[in-house]
Structures are given as structure tokens and as C-alpha cells.
C-alpha positions in Angstrom: -0.3 13.3 18.6 1.7 14.8 21.4 5.3 15.8 20.6 6.8 13.1 22.8 4.2 10.4 22.1 5.5 6.8 21.7 4.7 5.8 18.2 5.0 2.3 16.7 5.4 2.1 12.9 4.8 -1.6 11.9 6.6 -2.3 8.7 9.0 0.6 9.1 11.5 -0.9 6.5 8.8 -1.3 3.8 7.8 1.4 1.3 4.8 2.7 3.2 6.3 2.3 6.7 9.6 4.1 5.8 7.6 7.0 4.2 5.6 7.3 7.4 8.8 7.4 9.5 10.2 10.1 7.2 7.0 12.2 7.6 6.9 11.8 11.4 10.6 12.8 11.7 10.0 15.8 9.4 7.3 17.0 11.9 9.6 16.5 14.9 8.4 13.2 16.2 11.4 11.2 17.5 10.0 8.7 20.0 9.4 6.1 17.2 9.4 2.4 17.9 10.4 0.0 15.2 11.0 -3.8 14.9 12.2 -5.7 11.9 10.3 -8.9 10.8 13.2 -10.9 12.2 12.8 -9.1 15.6 9.0 -9.4 15.7 6.8 -11.6 13.6 3.4 -10.1 13.9 1.9 -13.4 12.8 3.0 -14.8 16.2 0.3 -13.9 18.7 2.3 -14.5 21.8 5.3 -12.5 20.6 3.0 -9.7 19.4 1.1 -9.5 22.7 4.5 -9.5 24.6 5.8 -6.6 22.5 2.7 -4.4 23.1 2.6 -5.2 26.8 6.3 -4.2 27.1 6.3 -1.1 24.9 2.8 0.2 25.4 2.8 2.4 22.2 0.4 5.3 22.3 -0.1 5.5 18.6 0.3 2.8 15.9 0.6 3.0 12.2 0.0 -0.6 10.9 1.8 -0.6 7.6 3.2 -4.1 7.8 1.7 -6.6 5.2 2.6 -9.2 2.7 2.2 -7.6 -0.7 2.7 -8.6 -4.3 1.4 -8.2 -7.9 -1.0 -10.3 -9.9 1.5 -13.2 -10.3 2.4 -13.4 -6.6 -1.3 -13.3 -5.6 -2.2 -16.0 -8.1 0.6 -18.3 -7.0 -0.1 -18.1 -3.2 -3.6 -16.8 -2.4 -3.7 -18.9 0.8 -0.4 -17.2 2.0 -1.7 -13.7 1.2 -4.9 -14.4 3.1 -3.3 -16.1 6.1 -0.2 -13.9 6.6 -2.1 -10.6 6.3 -5.1 -11.7 8.4 -2.9 -13.0 11.2 -0.6 -10.1 11.5 -3.5 -7.6 11.3 -5.6 -9.3 13.9 -2.7 -9.8 16.3 -1.5 -6.2 16.1 -4.9 -4.6 16.2 -6.1 -6.7 19.1 -2.9 -6.3 21.1 -3.0 -2.5 20.5 -6.5 -2.3 21.8 -5.8 -4.6 24.8 -2.8 -2.5 25.8 -4.5 0.9 25.8 -3.3 2.3 22.4 -4.8 5.8 22.0 -5.2 5.6 18.3 -4.3 3.1 15.5 -4.2 3.7 11.8 -4.7 0.6 9.6 -3.4 0.6 6.1 -5.6 -1.3 3.7 -5.8 -1.3 -0.1 -8.1 -0.2 -3.0 -8.4 -3.9 -3.9 -11.0 -4.2 -1.1 -13.5 -2.7 -3.5 -15.6 -4.7 -6.0 -14.2 -5.5 -9.4 -17.0 -3.6 -11.1 -17.4 -0.8 -8.6 -18.8 2.5 -9.7 -16.0 4.9 -10.8 -14.5 6.8 -9.1 -14.9 4.3 -6.2 -16.4 5.8 -3.0 -15.7 4.3 0.3 -19.4 3.3 0.5 -19.1 0.7 -2.4 -17.3 -1.7 -0.1 -18.9 -5.2 -0.1 -21.6 -4.3 -2.6 -20.5 -6.9 -5.2 -17.8 -9.5 -6.0 -14.0 -8.8 -5.7 -11.4 -9.1 -8.4 -10.5 -12.8 -8.3 -6.7 -12.4 -9.0 -6.1 -10.8 -5.6 -9.2 -11.9 -3.6 -7.2 -13.5 -0.7 -5.3 -10.3 -0.1 -8.5 -8.2 -0.3 -10.4 -10.4 2.1 -7.6 -10.0 4.7 -7.6 -6.3 4.3 -11.4 -6.1 4.6 -11.2 -8.1 7.8 -8.6 -5.7 9.3 -10.7 -2.7 8.3 -13.9 -4.2 9.8 -12.1 -5.3 13.0 -11.0 -1.7 13.6 -14.6 -0.6 12.9 -16.1 -3.2 15.3 -13.7 -2.3 18.1 -14.8 1.3 17.7 -18.5 0.3 17.9 -18.2 -2.1 20.7 -15.4 -0.6 22.8 -14.9 3.0 21.7 -11.4 2.3 20.3 -10.2 5.3 18.2 -9.0 3.1 15.3 -9.1 4.4 11.8 -8.4 3.1 8.3 -6.8 4.4 5.1 -7.3 2.7 1.7 -4.6 3.6 -0.7 -4.5 3.1 -4.5 -1.5 1.7 -6.3 1.6 3.0 -4.5 5.2 3.5 -5.7 8.3 5.3 -4.6 11.5 4.8 -2.5 11.9 1.4 -0.9 9.5 -0.3 -3.3 9.8 -4.0 -4.1 11.4 -4.6 -7.5 11.3 -8.4 -7.5 11.1 -9.6 -11.1 8.1 -11.8 -10.4 6.4 -10.6 -7.2 6.3 -6.8 -7.6 3.5 -4.6 -8.5 3.1 -3.2 -12.0 5.0 0.1 -11.8 8.2 -1.2 -10.1 8.0 -4.3 -12.3 8.0 -2.1 -15.4 10.9 -0.1 -14.1 13.0 -3.2 -13.6 12.0 -4.8 -16.9 12.7 -1.7 -19.0 16.0 -1.1 -17.2 17.2 -4.6 -17.8 16.1 -4.5 -21.4 18.0 -1.3 -21.9 21.1 -2.7 -20.3 20.9 -5.9 -22.4 20.0 -4.2 -25.6 16.8 -6.3 -25.9 14.8 -5.3 -29.1 11.4 -5.6 -27.3 9.7 -6.0 -23.9 6.5 -8.0 -23.6 3.9 -6.8 -21.0 0.9 -8.6 -19.6 -2.6 -8.1 -21.0 -3.6 -5.7 -23.7 -2.6 -2.5 -21.9 -6.2 -1.2 -21.7 -6.9 -1.2 -17.9 -6.9 2.2 -16.3 -5.0 2.6 -13.1 -4.3 5.3 -10.6 -0.9 5.7 -8.8 0.1 7.6 -5.7 3.6 8.5 -4.6 4.2 7.0 -1.2 5.3 10.2 0.5 2.0 11.8 -0.4 0.3 8.8 1.2 2.4 9.3 4.4 1.3 12.9 4.7 -2.4 11.8 4.4 -1.8 9.1 7.1 -0.5 11.8 9.5 -3.5 14.0 8.7 -6.0 11.1 9.2 -4.3 10.2 12.5 -4.7 13.8 13.7 -8.2 14.7 12.3 -10.3 11.6 11.4 -12.5 9.9 14.0 -14.8 7.5 12.3 -15.1 3.8 11.5 -15.5 4.8 7.8 -12.3 4.4 5.8 -10.5 7.2 4.0 -9.5 6.6 0.3 -6.0 7.7 -0.7 -5.4 8.3 -4.4 -4.0 10.8 -6.9 -7.2 11.5 -8.8 -5.4 10.8 -12.1 -5.9 7.8 -14.3 -3.5 6.3 -16.9 -3.8 3.2 -19.0 -1.2 0.5 -18.5 -0.1 1.0 -22.1 0.5 4.7 -21.4 2.2 3.9 -18.2 4.5 1.5 -20.0 5.5 4.1 -22.5 6.1 6.6 -19.8 8.3 4.3 -17.8 10.2 3.3 -20.9 10.8 6.9 -21.7 12.0 7.7 -18.2 14.3 4.7 -18.1 15.6 5.5 -21.6 14.5 2.2 -23.3 13.9 2.7 -27.0 12.9 -0.8 -28.1 9.4 -2.1 -29.0 6.7 -2.8 -26.4 4.6 -5.9 -27.1 1.5 -7.2 -25.3 0.7 -10.8 -24.3 -3.1 -10.9 -24.4 -3.2 -14.4 -23.0 -2.2 -12.9 -19.6 -4.9 -11.3 -17.4 -5.7 -7.6 -17.4 -7.1 -7.6 -13.9 -9.7 -5.1 -12.9 -10.6 -2.9 -15.9 -10.6 0.4 -14.0 -9.6 1.4 -10.5 -10.1 5.1 -9.6 -10.7 6.2 -6.1 -13.0 8.9 -4.9 -10.7 11.0 -2.8 -13.2 13.7 -1.8 -13.1 12.5 1.9 -9.3 12.9 2.1 -9.4 16.3 0.4 -12.1 17.4 2.8 -9.4 17.0 5.5 -7.2 19.5 3.7 -4.9 17.0 2.1 -3.8 17.1 -1.6 -1.4 14.8 -3.5 1.7 16.9 -4.5 3.8 14.6 -6.6 3.1 14.2 -10.4 3.4 10.8 -11.9 6.3 11.9 -14.1 8.3 13.3 -11.2 7.4 10.3 -9.0 8.6 7.8 -11.6 11.9 9.6 -12.0 12.4 9.4 -8.2 11.4 5.8 -8.2 13.9 4.9 -11.0 16.6 6.8 -9.1 15.8 4.6 -6.1 16.0 1.5 -8.2 19.4 2.5 -9.6 20.7 2.8 -6.1 19.2 -0.5 -4.9 18.8 -2.7 -8.0 18.6 -6.0 -6.1 15.9 -4.8 -3.7 13.3 -7.4 -3.1 10.2 -7.8 -1.0 10.9 -7.8 2.8 
């Protein structure tokens, strides 16, 4: 990207988008375009086309999306499919029609099959069934990834995709019901500590293995991919480290300072048993995750303490 290039970061107030903006500014990029959801609803095709026609961004980081944990996805699968598919298609299509030099699409590791080989290579996409609890969201993300690939094949558009694992960090969503597992645990253990609750009950049995990536590490990879990657194949973004949900709960409780008992509600779903990404492609570009899970959780908890009522935007 040229130093004075016009760069549009969609979803700049969210966790991923704000991290990308921080990374861009740290590298000296200042010509950054941003719109709040109230200013531009990317689900609105007419408004999205008008924005791209007026601004003509040269580079686009498409980090806007409707996100949520197991509970949120289970409650509103139609919303997760519709909202994400609409905003992705509108933004990607408008970027291509208006001469965008390069677009980076942010997907999710949930695009991969429930029982994919571990660690999951990018090549396992669409080889078997998805995890049912977030199928709507996954289908939308797959559609966005494929549309970028098809525009490259059919029209030569230099559009690329990054598929991150579970993310956390500053500007996360700490909603009590709609957040992902790590921010949800931060909030629950903090509230239990403040109220003196003798126990906290977590979903499932604690056995699923999960991988977590600090969002600023993802942002660095996004800039690296934007600069170096030219292929329709997606690039996985992970930490390369697994931890069980039980171990994660204990680590969050320790970080927060909660000393009560941790119980498990086995009537609740576990979700996919294991989700570890193969990050050899990303590492081949010279990128490495820098933030340990322990350091990242401390930073995330500090962010929560300074914005305890933060919710999904």
C-alpha cells in the first residue's frame, strides 16, 4: 500500500477493525476512511454503492460483521446469515465495481467442518458438515470468501481472505448473553467476584479444545497479507496454541481474582470438540503471533474494567 493510499476500514469501531486502524496508524498510514453503522449500513445496497462511488477507496479491510457466541447464533441463525451475507456481498461488489486495488475479507475459523483434520489446513474447507450451532454465520462467511475468489478468477480482482481463530482483546463485546467464550468468562468471573458468589457455572463439560489469538496480532497479519498475499486461497490466522475450556476458565478466574468454585452444566452444548488452525501459510509470509494468552487476558480484563458496559456494536 502506498503511504498516501485511501484506505477504508469497515467496522472500524469493532474489535478487529479498531486493531487494524491502530496497526495502520503505527505504520504511518493516515488517509483512513471510516463510517459508523449509523452513518453507513452496509446491508443497504444503494447506500453502500453510493459510498464507494463517492469515496473510491483504493484498499479495503472488510472487518464489519454481525458476531456472537453459541447462544446468540442459536437464537438468531437467520439474522446471522442474512446480515453477514448482505453486508459482505454489498461491500465486496461495490469495491470491485469502483476500482478498488485490493480488498481483504475477514472470515472465521468456523467456516471449517466440525470434524476437520487437526490442525485445520485451509484446504479442508467444504469437505464435510459444519458445526450446527453457528452454521448460519459460517455459511455467510464462506459465501464472502468464495465471492472474493470468484471475482479474482473471473475479473482479476486482487481480493484476499484471512480466516482467524477465536479472537479477543481491546474493544471486545462483553455482552452477558451474546459474547464469545473468553469475554463472556471475563465478565462472569468479574461479576461473581464483585458479588461474592460462591460459584460460577459454565456451559458444557469444559473438554473442548480452543485456540485464541490476540486481536493486535491478527491486525499485523492482515497488513502483511494485504502487502504480500496474492491468491484466492485464504490465510489462516491463529496462535498455534490450544487450551481446554476448563483450563481457560481457570486462567480467566485467576486473572480476574475470583476464588470461588467453577461448576459445569453438561446439559449445555460443547460446540466443536477441537478447533486448531494450521498457520503454516501465515508463518510463511514472515508473520508470528507475539502475545501470550496470559498477557492477552490481562490486557483484555483491563479493557473490560475501563468499559464494563461495552456491548456488541
